[in-house]
C-alpha angles and dihedrals in degrees: 000000000000120000123212121193113202114206112178094185107135097014103135107173142017095260091055090047096051092045089052092050092046090053096043094049100030093238115187124265090255091061103134098214098230136099094265091051091046091055091048095053093043092054094049114101110279144164112280103281131188112201121199123187111216109237096204102113096184108124089014111158111277100208117098093220093055093046090051091050091051090054088053089050090054089050090053089055092049091050093045090050090056088053100041117050091197092065117080129184 
């Protein structure tokens, strides 16, 4: 099982976030870099993957819009884990 630790410290915008996720997970080039595309790639068949969200909030993005978006990202992961038995949170 692979383990991926997601640390959003320093992520300041959606583009940075989706690029970070693409690199960490090795998403395909066609990854659409939005929440729907994130759900789609997370529910595709994959190697058993344990995802851990880092809890250290130092340097966490200050803008309310970005904090809200990151919470939506976390929800996408939760929903995808319910759909894909190979994805564990």
